[in-house]
C-alpha positions as YAML, in Angstrom:
chain: A
units: angstrom
residues:
- id: 1
  name: MET
  ca: [4.24, 57.04, 55.41]
- id: 2
  name: LYS
  ca: [7.17, 55.01, 55.87]
- id: 3
  name: LYS
  ca: [10.17, 55.50, 57.89]
- id: 4
  name: THR
  ca: [12.44, 56.12, 54.78]
- id: 5
  name: ASP
  ca: [9.68, 57.95, 53.10]
- id: 6
  name: LEU
  ca: [10.14, 60.26, 55.99]
- id: 7
  name: GLU
  ca: [14.22, 60.28, 55.94]
- id: 8
  name: LYS
  ca: [13.85, 61.20, 51.74]
- id: 9
  name: ASN
  ca: [11.84, 64.35, 52.84]
- id: 10
  name: LYS
  ca: [13.93, 65.12, 55.44]
- id: 11
  name: ALA
  ca: [16.84, 64.84, 52.64]
- id: 12
  name: LEU
  ca: [14.86, 66.82, 50.42]
- id: 13
  name: LYS
  ca: [13.98, 69.70, 52.91]
- id: 14
  name: LEU
  ca: [17.82, 69.72, 53.75]
- id: 15
  name: MET
  ca: [18.99, 70.21, 50.45]
- id: 16
  name: GLU
  ca: [16.40, 73.07, 49.73]
- id: 17
  name: ASN
  ca: [17.81, 74.73, 52.53]
- id: 18
  name: LEU
  ca: [21.55, 74.49, 51.73]
- id: 19
  name: ARG
  ca: [20.63, 75.54, 48.22]
- id: 20
  name: LYS
  ca: [18.92, 78.34, 49.14]
- id: 21
  name: GLY
  ca: [21.41, 79.31, 52.16]
- id: 22
  name: GLY
  ca: [23.80, 81.74, 50.08]
- id: 23
  name: THR
  ca: [27.20, 81.82, 49.55]
- id: 24
  name: PRO
  ca: [28.97, 82.44, 52.98]
- id: 25
  name: ASN
  ca: [31.04, 85.52, 52.46]
- id: 26
  name: ARG
  ca: [34.54, 84.19, 53.18]
- id: 27
  name: PHE
  ca: [33.51, 82.80, 49.42]
- id: 28
  name: GLY
  ca: [32.84, 84.82, 46.37]
- id: 29
  name: ALA
  ca: [32.75, 88.18, 45.75]
- id: 30
  name: ALA
  ca: [32.99, 89.20, 49.30]
- id: 31
  name: SER
  ca: [36.38, 86.82, 49.57]
- id: 32
  name: GLY
  ca: [38.70, 89.24, 48.27]
- id: 33
  name: ALA
  ca: [37.11, 92.52, 49.29]
- id: 34
  name: GLY
  ca: [40.20, 94.07, 50.89]
- id: 35
  name: LEU
  ca: [42.55, 93.00, 47.96]
- id: 36
  name: PRO
  ca: [43.28, 95.28, 44.80]
- id: 37
  name: ASP
  ca: [43.03, 92.86, 41.06]
- id: 38
  name: ARG
  ca: [45.70, 91.86, 39.59]
- id: 39
  name: ARG
  ca: [45.71, 94.99, 37.16]
- id: 40
  name: GLU
  ca: [45.72, 97.16, 40.14]
- id: 41
  name: GLN
  ca: [48.29, 94.76, 41.63]
- id: 42
  name: ARG
  ca: [50.77, 95.76, 38.57]
- id: 43
  name: ARG
  ca: [49.80, 99.19, 38.69]
- id: 44
  name: LEU
  ca: [51.13, 100.06, 41.91]
- id: 45
  name: ASP
  ca: [53.81, 97.59, 41.38]
- id: 46
  name: LYS
  ca: [54.77, 99.40, 38.55]
- id: 47
  name: ALA
  ca: [54.59, 102.84, 40.66]
- id: 48
  name: GLU
  ca: [57.06, 101.71, 42.99]
- id: 49
  name: GLY
  ca: [59.37, 100.72, 40.41]
- id: 50
  name: LEU
  ca: [59.04, 96.50, 41.04]
- id: 51
  name: VAL
  ca: [59.30, 94.40, 37.93]
- id: 52
  name: SER
  ca: [58.70, 90.86, 37.95]
- id: 53
  name: PHE
  ca: [61.67, 88.35, 37.59]
- id: 54
  name: PRO
  ca: [60.84, 84.71, 37.85]
- id: 55
  name: LEU
  ca: [63.38, 82.17, 38.77]
- id: 56
  name: LYS
  ca: [64.01, 78.93, 40.17]
- id: 57
  name: LEU
  ca: [65.81, 77.92, 43.29]
- id: 58
  name: ASN
  ca: [66.11, 74.54, 45.11]
- id: 59
  name: GLU
  ca: [63.55, 73.99, 48.19]
- id: 60
  name: ASP
  ca: [66.37, 74.01, 50.65]
- id: 61
  name: LEU
  ca: [66.89, 77.59, 49.82]
- id: 62
  name: ILE
  ca: [63.81, 78.63, 49.40]
- id: 63
  name: ALA
  ca: [62.79, 77.05, 53.07]
- id: 64
  name: ALA
  ca: [65.77, 79.50, 54.49]
- id: 65
  name: ILE
  ca: [64.55, 82.45, 52.62]
- id: 66
  name: ARG
  ca: [60.97, 81.73, 53.85]
- id: 67
  name: GLN
  ca: [62.61, 81.24, 57.63]
- id: 68
  name: ARG
  ca: [64.55, 84.37, 57.58]
- id: 69
  name: ALA
  ca: [61.66, 86.42, 56.09]
- id: 70
  name: GLN
  ca: [59.47, 85.02, 59.37]
- id: 71
  name: ASP
  ca: [61.82, 85.65, 61.77]
- id: 72
  name: GLU
  ca: [62.53, 89.54, 60.29]
- id: 73
  name: ASP
  ca: [58.73, 89.55, 60.28]
- id: 74
  name: THR
  ca: [58.91, 90.98, 56.39]
- id: 75
  name: GLY
  ca: [57.71, 89.64, 53.35]
- id: 76
  name: ILE
  ca: [59.84, 87.19, 50.59]
- id: 77
  name: ASN
  ca: [60.47, 89.65, 48.50]
- id: 78
  name: GLU
  ca: [62.31, 92.49, 50.69]
- id: 79
  name: VAL
  ca: [64.33, 89.71, 52.08]
- id: 80
  name: VAL
  ca: [65.72, 88.42, 48.63]
- id: 81
  name: GLY
  ca: [65.80, 91.87, 47.35]
- id: 82
  name: ASN
  ca: [68.01, 92.84, 50.94]
- id: 83
  name: LEU
  ca: [70.00, 89.57, 50.04]
- id: 84
  name: LEU
  ca: [70.69, 90.88, 46.66]
- id: 85
  name: ARG
  ca: [71.74, 93.84, 47.71]
- id: 86
  name: GLN
  ca: [74.07, 92.91, 50.29]
- id: 87
  name: ALA
  ca: [75.45, 89.97, 47.72]
- id: 88
  name: LEU
  ca: [76.28, 93.06, 44.90]
- id: 89
  name: ALA
  ca: [77.86, 95.39, 47.29]
- id: 90
  name: ALA
  ca: [80.30, 92.38, 48.54]
- id: 91
  name: GLY
  ca: [81.02, 91.60, 45.42]
- id: 92
  name: LYS
  ca: [82.17, 95.46, 44.12]
...
């Protein structure tokens, strides 16, 4: 056999092994094993009294909110909720 034929055979073996190898656990069905699906997440949010409220903000404001959430070790939703409560209480 020529050297090129040997290399082709090696490549074919490699491709066959990759094809038969299966999907790693970090992809596919096992990737979201611990997370609820969208319908379940909506049901959980509704039970907590949460309502989706999309809005558009400037990037610098979003960066400040993310930084505050990271500093307080909480989520962005909690930080925005606290800020809105403080602003509404101050406005009364």
